[in-house]
VOBA-1610 file (N, C-alpha, C; in pm, whole numbers, padded with zeros to 5 digits, always signed):
BEGIN
Met-04689+04915-02637Met-04647+04980-02770Met-04481+05043-02783Lys-04427+05046-02874Lys-04271+05092-02879Lys-04262+05185-02947Gln-04352+05232-03050Gln-04346+05363-03061Gln-04492+05417-03083Leu-04470+05566-03025Leu-04597+05607-03019Leu-04550+05780-03052Ser-04630+05846-03160Ser-04671+05995-03166Ser-04745+06072-03185Val-04712+06200-03057Val-04835+06218-03036Val-04839+06400-03033Leu-04958+06423-03147Leu-04979+06555-03197Leu-05033+06669-03117Ile-04977+06773-03029Ile-05079+06836-02959Ile-05098+06961-02991Lys-05229+07022-02919Lys-05255+07142-02965Lys-05247+07213-02840Pro-05090+07329-02812Pro-05133+07372-02682Pro-05210+07468-02690Ala-05207+07559-02776Ala-05337+07712-02790Ala-05440+07648-02851Gly-05417+07529-02923Gly-05579+07533-02981Gly-05583+07553-03056Ala-05699+07638-03119Ala-05694+07689-03293Ala-05645+07834-03304Ala-05615+07874-03117Ala-05570+08033-03173Ala-05449+08100-03234Cys-05466+08159-03292Cys-05356+08185-03394Cys-05331+08323-03389Asn-05202+08406-03427Asn-05153+08532-03434Asn-05186+08585-03614Met-05214+08487-03688Met-05229+08507-03833Met-05403+08456-03888Ala-05410+08537-04022Ala-05552+08453-04024Ala-05544+08420-04204Cys-05459+08397-04220Cys-05441+08323-04358Cys-05567+08232-04429Gly-05570+08298-04538Gly-05674+08324-04557Gly-05782+08116-04641Tyr-05647+08040-04625Tyr-05670+07914-04669Tyr-05718+07820-04509Cys-05693+07853-04422Cys-05672+07760-04281Cys-05742+07679-04259Phe-05735+07523-04298Phe-05806+07475-04301Phe-05874+07400-04097Tyr-05737+07422-03979Tyr-05797+07378-03901Tyr-05888+07537-03829His-05891+07633-03880His-05937+07777-03802His-06108+07708-03899Asp-06135+07629-04049Asp-06267+07609-04047Asp-06321+07487-03967Val-06142+07434-03910Val-06202+07291-03877Val-06261+07326-03712Ala-06191+07417-03689Ala-06277+07496-03508Ala-06356+07534-03581Asn-06432+07646-03631Asn-06516+07629-03661Asn-06685+07592-03683His-06651+07449-03684His-06792+07371-03700His-06741+07274-03603Arg-06705+07340-03463Arg-06713+07299-03307Arg-06731+07385-03261Lys-06772+07349-03066Lys-06745+07414-02991Lys-06604+07449-02910Asp-06560+07549-02982Asp-06445+07558-02966Asp-06363+07569-02798Phe-06316+07495-02752Phe-06198+07536-02626Phe-06102+07673-02638Ala-06172+07763-02605Ala-06094+07925-02567Ala-05952+07891-02444Gly-05897+07947-02511Gly-05755+07935-02402Gly-05622+07843-02441Val-05524+07877-02331Val-05415+07776-02410Val-05401+07654-02291Met-05367+07526-02293Met-05369+07422-02265Met-05325+07408-02095Thr-05387+07410-01990Thr-05345+07418-01836Thr-05210+07292-01871Tyr-05115+07359-01739Tyr-05060+07234-01637Tyr-05106+07128-01642Glu-05257+07134-01564Glu-05328+07027-01570Glu-05325+06899-01639Val-05373+06949-01706Val-05363+06896-01912Val-05278+06823-01973Met-05122+06902-01921Met-05004+06917-01986Met-04955+06771-01937Glu-04955+06767-01785Glu-04922+06629-01742Glu-05007+06507-01785Leu-05138+06569-01794Leu-05192+06416-01803Leu-05114+06350-01948Val-05124+06462-02074Val-05038+06438-02225Val-04940+06356-02164Ile-04858+06385-02088Ile-04715+06324-02068Ile-04718+06207-01964Ala-04838+06236-01887Ala-04818+06071-01801Ala-04951+05998-01939Arg-05043+05988-01990Arg-05059+05936-02080Arg-04999+05867-02164Ala-04905+05938-02229Ala-04781+05862-02325Ala-04709+05786-02273Phe-04628+05841-02116Phe-04521+05753-02072Phe-04599+05564-02083Ala-04757+05635-01995Ala-04833+05500-01945Ala-04800+05398-02056Cys-04831+05411-02229Cys-04846+05362-02327Cys-04748+05303-02401Val-04655+05321-02390Val-04482+05316-02442Val-04372+05229-02292Asp-04338+05129-02371Asp-04274+05027-02361Asp-04148+05096-02303Asp-04052+05004-02196Asp-03978+05135-02122Asp-03857+05157-02212Glu-03845+05104-02334Glu-03730+05158-02430Glu-03811+05132-02544Gly-03915+05224-02545Gly-03981+05242-02647Gly-03941+05347-02720Ser-03985+05481-02801Ser-03992+05574-02851Ser-04128+05671-02844Ile-04114+05790-02786Ile-04262+05886-02852Ile-04165+05978-02869His-04304+06062-02978His-04243+06183-03038His-04341+06244-03022Phe-04327+06391-02938Phe-04454+06491-02924Phe-04413+06580-03018Ala-04520+06657-03099Ala-04519+06701-03174Ala-04602+06834-03143Phe-04582+06939-03173Phe-04674+07058-03120Phe-04719+07154-03249Gln-04836+07138-03272Gln-04858+07235-03395Gln-05023+07304-03334Gly-05096+07378-03421Gly-05175+07489-03408Gly-05300+07462-03469Gly-05349+07559-03501Gly-05320+07710-03452Gly-05161+07712-03496Glu-05153+07880-03383Glu-05019+07876-03337Glu-04947+07852-03210Pro-04916+07724-03222Pro-04849+07647-03103Pro-04794+07715-02971Thr-04658+07856-03018Thr-04632+07928-02905Thr-04671+08051-02841Leu-04806+08041-02877Leu-04900+08149-02852Leu-04902+08073-02690Ala-04882+07928-02644Ala-04881+07850-02552Ala-04796+07955-02470Gly-04634+07988-02546Gly-04551+08050-02446Gly-04450+07995-02406Leu-04351+08027-02425Leu-04224+07996-02400Leu-04165+07846-02288Pro-04255+07971-02187Pro-04224+07881-02031Pro-04319+07706-02049Phe-04426+07771-02132Phe-04530+07607-02116Phe-04419+07529-02219Phe-04346+07547-02266Phe-04254+07435-02318Phe-04142+07380-02257Ile-04080+07469-02186Ile-03969+07486-02103Ile-04045+07417-01967Ser-04176+07401-01951Ser-04133+07297-01864Ser-04228+07165-01884Phe-04282+07159-02005Phe-04319+07090-02086Phe-04193+06944-02064Ile-04086+06982-02150Ile-03921+06950-02143Ile-03951+06890-01990Lys-03879+06982-01898Lys-03853+06907-01780Lys-03935+06843-01773Arg-04087+06816-01731Arg-04144+06721-01687Arg-04145+06585-01756Val-04128+06585-01896Val-04076+06454-01980Val-03942+06405-01903Lys-03838+06494-01922Lys-03721+06426-01833Lys-03730+06399-01694Glu-03809+06414-01661Glu-03831+06335-01507Glu-03888+06224-01486Lys-04008+06210-01644Lys-04056+06094-01613Lys-03978+05971-01699Gln-03872+06050-01803Gln-03781+05964-01883Gln-03732+05850-01829His-03718+05723-01851His-03625+05654-01863His-03525+05561-01931Lys-03553+05487-01994Lys-03447+05504-02140Lys-03562+05452-02233Gln-03666+05538-02217Gln-03725+05646-02393Gln-03656+05698-02467Gln-03674+05634-02554Gln-03564+05774-02641Gln-03744+05874-02692Ile-03673+06017-02663Ile-03775+06117-02693Ile-03752+06211-02806Arg-03816+06282-02865Arg-03818+06377-02989Arg-03924+06438-02985Tyr-03887+06522-03020Tyr-03978+06668-03044Tyr-04028+06754-03184Ser-04071+06803-03218Ser-04085+06896-03333Ser-04193+06981-03272Leu-04202+07114-03385Leu-04241+07223-03352Leu-04287+07306-03516Gln-04451+07279-03493Gln-04490+07342-03676Gln-04573+07496-03647Thr-04458+07579-03689Thr-04488+07727-03689Thr-04460+07874-03718Asn-04557+07932-03756Asn-04556+08038-03847Asn-04451+08149-03838Gly-04401+08116-03707Gly-04233+08177-03710Gly-04252+08313-03709Leu-04371+08427-03625Leu-04370+08557-03566Leu-04318+08604-03429Leu-04343+08478-03354Leu-04296+08501-03207Leu-04159+08430-03218Leu-04105+08410-03284Leu-04024+08332-03274Leu-03843+08439-03181Asp-03782+08398-03134Asp-03699+08542-03138Asp-03526+08460-03035Glu-03461+08504-03035Glu-03298+08486-02990Glu-03367+08318-02873Ala-03487+08360-02774Ala-03475+08280-02671Ala-03517+08132-02671Trp-03666+08175-02770Trp-03679+08082-02848Trp-03540+07978-02945Ala-03485+08070-02994Ala-03354+07954-03108Ala-03305+07907-03029Leu-03233+07968-02921Leu-03178+07881-02790Leu-03229+07762-02717Phe-03333+07771-02716Phe-03478+07682-02696Phe-03468+07535-02741Leu-03493+07570-02876Leu-03524+07479-02938Leu-03368+07415-03010Lys-03260+07473-02988Lys-03152+07436-03069Lys-03107+07355-02900Gln-03096+07368-02786Gln-03057+07321-02701Gln-03137+07145-02688His-03272+07174-02697His-03350+06992-02685His-03358+06945-02885Asp-03312+07005-02957Asp-03265+06925-03084Asp-03392+06946-03151Val-03529+07061-03132Val-03682+07009-03157Val-03685+07030-03333Leu-03708+06940-03394Leu-03712+06994-03551Leu-03839+07118-03537Thr-03759+07228-03653Thr-03894+07331-03649Thr-03927+07300-03777Gly-04053+07326-03806Gly-04144+07365-03975Gly-04178+07529-03947Ile-04147+07560-04033Ile-04139+07693-04060Ile-04302+07730-04141Ser-04323+07779-04176Ser-04482+07766-04244Ser-04416+07930-04346Leu-04392+07896-04489Leu-04356+07999-04542Leu-04427+07979-04700Asp-04499+08044-04789Asp-04521+07956-04911Asp-04435+08015-04997Gly-04311+08071-04983Gly-04213+08096-05095Gly-04185+08245-05071Tyr-04158+08321-05233Tyr-04138+08437-05205Tyr-04242+08539-05192Glu-04215+08661-05173Glu-04310+08773-05114Glu-04405+08765-05157Ser-04444+08793-05268Ser-04571+08820-05352Ser-04688+08719-05334Leu-04571+08559-05315Leu-04667+08452-05345Leu-04723+08452-05196His-04605+08453-05110His-04620+08445-04955His-04794+08490-04895Glu-04768+08684-04935Glu-04868+08741-04912Glu-04987+08675-04921His-05008+08642-05054His-05137+08630-05176His-05240+08556-05021Met-05185+08475-04920Met-05283+08387-04846Met-05219+08416-04685Arg-05136+08451-04662Arg-05045+08439-04522Arg-05022+08588-04464Lys-05174+08644-04413Lys-05175+08765-04343Lys-05162+08728-04212Asp-05149+08834-04152Asp-05116+08833-03950Asp-05310+08898-03924Ala-05257+08874-03760Ala-05421+08851-03780Ala-05504+08981-03741Gln-05402+09110-03785Gln-05434+09286-03772Gln-05406+09290-03972Gly-05449+09169-04084Gly-05391+09179-04160Gly-05235+09239-04243Glu-05150+09227-04191Glu-05062+09303-04222Glu-04990+09170-04243Lys-04875+09246-04370Lys-04761+09126-04455Lys-04666+09049-04350Thr-04659+08927-04355Thr-04551+08866-04263Thr-04443+08764-04335Tyr-04392+08815-04467Tyr-04349+08752-04520Tyr-04190+08818-04488Trp-04134+08905-04437Trp-04023+08922-04434Trp-03949+08923-04259Arg-04130+08891-04162Arg-04089+08848-04020Arg-04042+08678-04040Val-04129+08667-04105Val-04130+08507-04123Val-03948+08470-04216Leu-03946+08519-04309Leu-03834+08497-04308Leu-03669+08544-04234Arg-03714+08618-04180Arg-03628+08664-04091Arg-03577+08548-03949Ala-03742+08511-03902Ala-03786+08349-03833Ala-03659+08241-03906Tyr-03725+08210-03999Tyr-03573+08102-04082Tyr-03442+08161-04042Glu-03424+08254-04073Glu-03272+08251-04083Glu-03209+08270-03955Leu-03295+08287-03825Leu-03277+08313-03688Leu-03228+08171-03656Leu-03313+08087-03680Leu-03285+07909-03648Leu-03195+07888-03769Gln-03167+07895-03859Gln-03008+07859-03964Gln-02941+07909-03860Arg-02937+08032-03856Arg-02783+08076-03764Arg-02729+08009-03598His-02880+07985-03513His-02842+07890-03410His-02819+07747-03438Gly-02849+07689-03570Gly-02825+07585-03587Gly-02926+07501-03550Val-03046+07517-03563Val-03185+07484-03537Val-03196+07388-03652Lys-03245+07279-03646Lys-03285+07193-03742Lys-03417+07202-03811Val-03413+07318-03948Val-03552+07365-03981Val-03601+07240-04130Asn-03759+07317-04147Asn-03784+07240-04209Asn-03870+07337-04279Ile-03906+07381-04431Ile-03994+07462-04496Ile-04111+07404-04513Leu-04266+07393-04476Leu-04416+07387-04483Leu-04479+07495-04618Ser-04510+07474-04700Ser-04544+07592-04838Ser-04720+07482-04874Val-04790+07559-04852Val-04894+07545-04914Val-04911+07573-05057Val-04978+07505-05138Val-05003+07495-05253Val-05136+07494-05279His-05163+07617-05337His-05314+07658-05457His-05205+07752-05573Glu-05381+07799-05652Glu-05387+07810-05771Glu-05305+07881-05804Glu-05249+07994-05711Glu-05126+08081-05707Glu-05043+08010-05727Ser-05020+07977-05660Ser-04878+07868-05702Ser-04831+07780-05837Val-04963+07761-05905Val-04925+07638-05983Val-04913+07752-06100Ala-04935+07849-06115Ala-04858+08014-06218Ala-04760+08024-06183His-04676+07992-06038His-04463+08061-06059His-04429+07950-06000Val-04493+07779-06041Val-04399+07706-05985Val-04247+07739-05998Lys-04160+07768-06133Lys-04051+07808-06121Lys-03991+07848-06052Ala-04029+08009-06017Ala-04047+08064-05901Ala-03998+08042-05821Leu-04080+07989-05737Leu-04135+07905-05588Leu-03986+07756-05608Tyr-03962+07738-05699Tyr-03796+07647-05688Tyr-03692+07727-05694His-03686+07787-05746His-03566+07864-05743His-03569+08000-05650Phe-03698+07999-05525Phe-03689+08054-05434Phe-03631+07961-05310Phe-03670+07816-05327Phe-03630+07701-05231Phe-03468+07712-05250Ile-03417+07701-05387Ile-03270+07662-05415Ile-03174+07841-05335Gln-03237+07940-05341Gln-03171+08081-05316Gln-03152+08052-05201His-03194+07994-05133His-03251+08032-04978His-03226+07888-04915Lys-03175+07826-04997Lys-03058+07675-04939Lys-03156+07613-04869Met-03258+07563-04859Met-03414+07520-04814Met-03377+07397-04835Glu-03351+07258-04772Glu-03296+07169-04818Glu-03389+07054-04799Tyr-03523+07135-04728Tyr-03633+07043-04631Tyr-03748+07047-04660Val-03827+07051-04773Val-03942+07098-04818Val-04068+07010-04843Gln-04189+07083-04757Gln-04322+06983-04775Gln-04410+07080-04845Leu-04450+07061-04980Leu-04484+07116-05034Leu-04683+07069-05050Ile-04720+07125-04906Ile-04907+07050-04892Ile-04963+07099-04982Pro-05111+07022-05076Pro-05160+07067-05119Pro-05288+07149-05059Cys-05339+07284-05084Cys-05428+07301-05047Cys-05548+07246-05004Leu-05636+07250-04909Leu-05748+07166-04878Leu-05861+07234-04891Pro-05983+07222-04985Pro-06080+07287-04969Pro-06159+07308-04826Asp-06260+07427-04813Asp-06286+07400-04695Asp-06390+07278-04703Leu-06470+07271-04520Leu-06526+07115-04535Leu-06690+07115-04594Thr-06697+07235-04649Thr-06829+07222-04712Thr-06799+07214-04841Lys-06703+07172-04894Lys-06657+07149-05029Lys-06671+07317-05082Lys-06745+07418-05047Lys-06766+07542-05142Lys-06648+07617-05160His-06514+07615-05151His-06426+07696-05178His-06327+07581-05159Arg-06277+07582-05313Arg-06191+07510-05355Arg-06067+07628-05385Tyr-05897+07584-05315Tyr-05799+07642-05359Tyr-05766+07632-05447Leu-05759+07435-05482Leu-05654+07398-05599Leu-05761+07325-05642Ser-05767+07321-05818Ser-05812+07229-05865Ser-05722+07143-05898Ala-05814+06990-05915Ala-05732+06890-05977Ala-05614+06874-06020Gln-05643+06978-06187Gln-05587+06974-06270Gln-05426+07071-06263Gly-05448+07118-06144Gly-05390+07241-06087Gly-05283+07143-06017Phe-05312+07032-05941Phe-05266+06976-05859Phe-05146+06915-05976Ala-05210+06884-06033Ala-05105+06728-06143Ala-05044+06878-06190Arg-05069+06993-06275Arg-04993+07080-06282Arg-04826+07094-06186Phe-04915+07120-06084Phe-04827+07202-06028Phe-04723+07098-05995Tyr-04742+06953-05913Tyr-04613+06838-05866Tyr-04503+06796-05999Ile-04635+06793-06105Ile-04561+06752-06234Ile-04437+06847-06256Glu-04452+07001-06309Glu-04345+07087-06345Glu-04255+07078-06225Met-04283+07065-06079Met-04233+07064-05995Met-04104+06965-05956Phe-04168+06849-05977Phe-04094+06704-06011Phe-03971+06745-06101His-04009+06789-06210His-03894+06812-06338His-03790+06950-06320Leu-03840+06958-06256Leu-03761+07087-06211Leu-03662+07055-06103Trp-03718+06990-06008Trp-03614+06928-05888Trp-03540+06823-05961His-03573+06749-06026His-03513+06582-06075His-03386+06694-06165Gln-03421+06816-06238Gln-03300+06851-06302Gln-03203+06887-06197Gly-03279+06957-06040Gly-03156+07008-05982Gly-03093+06949-05890Ile-03160+06826-05900Ile-03033+06654-05767Ile-02967+06672-05877Ser-02950+06667-06041Ser-02825+06676-06094Ser-02746+06755-06147Lys-02787+06877-06068Lys-02656+06987-06079Lys-02666+07032-05960Gly-02638+06906-05835Gly-02612+06907-05732Gly-02707+07021-05637His-02826+07019-05669His-02908+07058-05583His-02947+06983-05448Pro-02948+07013-05324Pro-02999+06860-05238Pro-03118+06960-05219Leu-03214+06954-05268Leu-03372+06938-05195Leu-03440+06818-05202His-03483+06821-05079His-03615+06711-04966His-03690+06721-05033Ile-03810+06707-05114Ile-03957+06731-05114Ile-04031+06611-05074Gly-04156+06600-04982Gly-04179+06491-04963Gly-04205+06416-05026Leu-04302+06488-05107Leu-04403+06349-05173Leu-04290+06310-05311Phe-04226+06340-05326Phe-04078+06309-05393Phe-03982+06188-05374Asp-03972+06213-05246Asp-03909+06164-05180Asp-03980+06026-05098Asp-04094+06007-05069Asp-04168+05872-05080Asp-04226+05824-05158Leu-04222+05885-05286Leu-04243+05803-05407Leu-04115+05712-05426Tyr-04007+05754-05456Tyr-03896+05653-05431Tyr-03900+05560-05370Leu-03930+05598-05222Leu-03907+05509-05120Leu-04023+05401-05152Met-04166+05417-05237Met-04266+05325-05222Met-04225+05211-05337Cys-04161+05306-05462Cys-04106+05256-05551Cys-03964+05120-05548Met-03937+05115-05408Met-03820+05076-05338Met-03879+04974-05252Asp-04009+04957-05235Asp-04086+04869-05136Asp-04070+04911-04985Ser-04054+05021-04974Ser-03965+05096-04814Ser-04141+05131-04776Leu-04132+05229-04682Leu-04243+05269-04631Leu-04231+05420-04597Pro-04334+05501-04706Pro-04297+05646-04711Pro-04339+05693-04596Leu-04271+05800-04564Leu-04257+05880-04411Leu-04364+05960-04436Thr-04470+05967-04474Thr-04578+06039-04464Thr-04711+06007-04460Cys-04812+06037-04370Cys-04934+05987-04383Cys-04982+05964-04460Gly-05088+05916-04542Gly-05179+05937-04599Gly-05138+05862-04759Arg-04957+05795-04724Arg-04951+05728-04869Arg-04934+05622-04814Leu-04971+05580-04707Leu-04966+05429-04655Leu-05052+05343-04668Gly-05199+05377-04706Gly-05311+05285-04797Gly-05421+05275-04704Arg-05347+05345-04546Arg-05473+05389-04498Arg-05482+05481-04361Cys-05548+05494-04298Cys-05573+05618-04205Cys-05465+05542-04110Ala-05395+05620-04074Ala-05337+05534-03878Ala-05414+05658-03798Phe-05409+05611-03621Phe-05448+05718-03565Phe-05413+05756-03486Gln-05319+05897-03527Gln-05289+05994-03510Gln-05287+06075-03374Tyr-05341+06076-03274Tyr-05315+06123-03132Tyr-05329+06231-03098Val-05418+06298-03183Val-05383+06434-03179Val-05480+06510-03045Ile-05412+06580-02927Ile-05483+06586-02822Ile-05516+06750-02819Glu-05611+06848-02826Glu-05646+06941-02851Glu-05606+07013-02715Ala-05612+07157-02672Ala-05554+07209-02527Ala-05664+07175-02418Asp-05791+07154-02474Asp-05869+07130-02343Asp-05845+06987-02283Gly-05735+06897-02392Gly-05729+06741-02352Gly-05838+06641-02423Thr-05934+06662-02529Thr-05988+06651-02584Thr-05900+06549-02683Ile-05954+06431-02752Ile-05835+06351-02850Ile-05890+06276-02912Tyr-05911+06314-03057Tyr-05869+06274-03201Tyr-05821+06196-03264Pro-05872+06156-03338Pro-05817+06065-03450Pro-05683+06138-03562Cys-05726+06258-03578Cys-05690+06287-03730Cys-05697+06481-03709Asp-05562+06524-03739Asp-05564+06647-03784Asp-05673+06746-03859Phe-05662+06665-03922Phe-05839+06718-04071Phe-05959+06669-03997Tyr-05935+06613-03905Tyr-06124+06521-03826Tyr-06085+06564-03746Ala-06076+06685-03657Ala-06104+06762-03549Ala-06210+06801-03439Leu-06350+06700-03538Leu-06475+06771-03531Leu-06529+06664-03387Pro-06623+06780-03351Pro-06739+06669-03232Pro-06749+06509-03289Gln-06783+06522-03434Gln-06814+06336-03424Gln-06709+06272-03451Phe-06588+06303-03416Phe-06495+06184-03446Phe-06368+06178-03314Ala-06466+06270-03195Ala-06390+06270-03067Ala-06373+06172-03002Cys-06267+06125-02947Cys-06261+05954-02905Cys-06229+06000-02786Gly-06283+06102-02663Gly-06280+06060-02565Gly-06168+06171-02438Thr-06193+06244-02356Thr-06048+06323-02293Thr-05955+06252-02266Leu-05847+06315-02218Leu-05743+06229-02098Leu-05799+06214-01995Ala-05863+06296-01978Ala-05932+06293-01810Ala-05998+06136-01809Thr-06018+06087-01969Thr-06121+05989-01857Thr-06083+05891-01995His-06007+05855-02072His-05952+05761-02158His-05807+05836-02169Ser-05727+05667-02128Ser-05625+05668-02189Ser-05567+05591-02358Leu-05472+05666-02352Leu-05457+05683-02527Leu-05468+05557-02596Thr-05465+05420-02527Thr-05502+05279-02615Thr-05687+05285-02600Ser-05714+05371-02455Ser-05889+05302-02479Ser-05918+05395-02633Ala-05881+05562-02650Ala-05915+05631-02733Ala-05865+05565-02868Arg-05832+05487-02850Arg-05760+05454-02992Arg-05862+05318-03029Gln-05895+05247-02939Gln-06003+05160-02976Gln-06095+05156-02875Cys-06187+05303-02948Cys-06336+05368-02887Cys-06408+05308-03025Glu-06534+05260-03038Glu-06612+05257-03164Glu-06572+05365-03259Arg-06555+05487-03233Arg-06595+05629-03286Arg-06417+05651-03437Ala-06267+05567-03372Ala-06124+05552-03397Ala-06216+05410-03465Glu-06245+05292-03481Glu-06303+05177-03552Glu-06357+05236-03655Gln-06420+05304-03636Gln-06490+05373-03759Gln-06438+05443-03834Phe-06342+05547-03838Phe-06258+05619-03897Phe-06196+05543-03936Leu-06170+05479-03938Leu-06020+05383-03943Leu-06055+05280-04093Lys-06170+05265-04089Lys-06232+05210-04188Lys-06215+05261-04286Gln-06176+05272-04396Gln-06135+05285-04586Gln-06178+05234-04641Glu-06287+05298-04713Glu-06325+05215-04853Glu-06306+05304-04940Leu-06215+05258-05030Leu-06169+05352-05179Leu-06295+05389-05228Pro-06295+05501-05296Pro-06348+05533-05430Pro-06354+05418-05547Lys-06459+05393-05609Lys-06415+05321-05747Lys-06323+05322-05838Gln-06330+05491-05872Gln-06231+05504-05934Gln-06089+05441-05905Cys-06041+05484-05757Cys-05935+05404-05745Cys-05927+05287-05734Gln-05997+05188-05678Gln-06000+05013-05692Gln-05949+04939-05796Thr-05997+05033-05952Thr-05988+05019-06040Thr-05877+05097-06136Cys-05804+05117-06052Cys-05669+05244-06147Cys-05556+05150-06115Ser-05442+05177-06224Ser-05321+05045-06257Ser-05275+05138-06182Tyr-05258+05286-06125Tyr-05122+05330-06043Tyr-05164+05350-05885Leu-05265+05227-05843Leu-05318+05215-05681Leu-05167+05165-05601Asn-05089+05099-05683Asn-05018+05047-05592Asn-04882+05182-05597Phe-04903+05290-05661Phe-04790+05406-05623Phe-04861+05469-05558Cys-04968+05492-05510Cys-05047+05631-05467Cys-05107+05581-05297Arg-05139+05464-05336Arg-05217+05362-05223Arg-05378+05480-05228Gly-05434+05518-05278Gly-05538+05576-05291Gly-05508+05693-05165Gly-05404+05759-05151Gly-05360+05863-05089Gly-05469+05961-04962Cys-05452+06044-04889Cys-05539+06077-04794Cys-05643+06066-04820Lys-05740+05993-04767Lys-05879+06019-04748Lys-05954+06172-04777Arg-05875+06314-04697Arg-05932+06409-04722Arg-05804+06521-04844Lys-05761+06517-04840Lys-05671+06577-04973Lys-05725+06473-05143Arg-05844+06413-05095Arg-05903+06343-05227Arg-06003+06428-05277Asp-06006+06533-05173Asp-06082+06647-05222Asp-06043+06709-05302Ile-05912+06674-05286Ile-05824+06752-05395Ile-05806+06759-05514Tyr-05780+06599-05546Tyr-05718+06557-05679Tyr-05810+06453-05730Leu-05888+06443-05674Leu-06043+06262-05759Leu-06142+06359-05754Glu-06166+06398-05898Glu-06314+06445-05967Glu-06383+06340-06026Glu-06467+06243-05926Glu-06537+06157-06002Glu-06615+06157-06074Thr-06678+06254-06078Thr-06793+06326-06177Thr-06741+06296-06313Ile-06580+06346-06341Ile-06566+06320-06475Ile-06437+06201-06480Gly-06440+06136-06427Gly-06340+06081-06402Gly-06192+06100-06425Tyr-06163+06201-06359Tyr-06024+06240-06346Tyr-05936+06244-06209Cys-05833+06248-06192Cys-05773+06223-06086Cys-05623+06256-06138Gly-05600+06412-06059Gly-05485+06498-06056Gly-05355+06381-06017Tyr-05350+06340-05925Tyr-05276+06222-05865Tyr-05184+06130-05949Arg-05346+06023-06031Arg-05307+05974-06112Arg-05173+06012-06231Glu-05264+06145-06297Glu-05177+06199-06403Glu-05017+06242-06368Phe-05054+06315-06240Phe-04890+06326-06203Phe-04788+06185-06193Leu-04806+06102-06169Leu-04781+05917-06177Leu-04764+05904-06309Val-04843+05944-06437Val-04825+05926-06526Val-04712+05947-06559His-04647+06094-06526His-04559+06196-06582His-04424+06169-06544Val-04449+06096-06417Val-04332+06097-06322Val-04279+06023-06310Leu-04373+05874-06298Leu-04324+05747-06237Leu-04195+05651-06353Pro-04240+05722-06496Pro-04113+05623-06602Pro-04007+05654-06500Ile-03987+05803-06490Ile-03793+05844-06470Ile-03767+05777-06295Val-03898+05772-06231Val-03847+05729-06067Val-03782+05609-06122Leu-03869+05519-06177Leu-03868+05361-06215Leu-03700+05357-06265Ala-03679+05460-06346Ala-03581+05456-06417Ala-03414+05437-06340Asp-03482+05583-06273Asp-03356+05642-06187Asp-03363+05496-06077Ile-03395+05417-06015Ile-03380+05309-05946Ile-03304+05201-06007Ser-03391+05208-06143Ser-03301+05040-06211Ser-03144+05094-06263Tyr-03101+05230-06268Tyr-03036+05270-06305Tyr-02904+05241-06170Glu-02989+05264-06046Glu-02879+05274-05886Glu-02847+05133-05882Ile-02959+05087-05911Ile-02939+04916-05897Ile-02813+04829-05994Glu-02867+04896-06100Glu-02735+04836-06221Glu-02614+04874-06191Cys-02577+05009-06094Cys-02457+05038-06097Cys-02379+04983-05954Lys-02450+04918-05865Lys-02409+04842-05731Lys-02362+04722-05733
//
């Protein structure tokens, strides 16, 4: 294998926040969860299994998520990188960390900068919007603590992305959210539509709300680019790439599921962060190589994808490729034949294609 990306949960589903919409807390509630931080024995297995399936001149991306991964403690991460360096030959190694930022301090910032760790900070926008869903485990507000963590990383020159979850409250305040990003010079932003829970009883974003939010944000973003505001938003960047026959950067827009090599704190291997459930477990690091986990029957079943009938006949299929099958629960309402993603594309695709045509003519 030339390239490998491993998504590691060093503290499992444990978190020092209690966000009202947390999909991973919902996932963990549907399984007999492992309580505790990843042991050093499991850490050794993660590293060994990763190097075992990558060519000597290949590349490995170690991504850390949660729950809240920093609950594993800075010494865990220091040891992890030390062991990777001891195993590394000619392989290229990249690291990323997605965090709520509450535990970040000077020592963390120095570590993240030293090892060039791309760090995602979860921040839903300006104060009242962020506090709408993102309280800590004691029910206390978190906005200022998270913003200070972001500013700390910026001062130390750490590469920082912002991850904001989009829900109905966001839909009502798109303009204010956009200007918040610009005001704080946040150049790389992922706007993630909020998933319903696994029972689909609780929806935090309607299909219509999905369309309204991304259409309005696109127009603000597009106008801002022309005024010299360099804001990268994953969905929009990917759409331009796809219209130029390039691969999108985000899983879920490839037209198929990819095996994500999600590794829980106890060493269990799952095919996807959204499906870290018992029925999708593909073995453990103690018994399976990453290659054998990817080739197991459960993995093959998971990766099989049948598009909904509405998608199969949609004239915009080439531009969304069906999207992520878990996120379809947000924007696709088959009972009424409505798709928020399609409505988004109807509005913005002519602008995207015109931009690309203009760029080609200017060359």
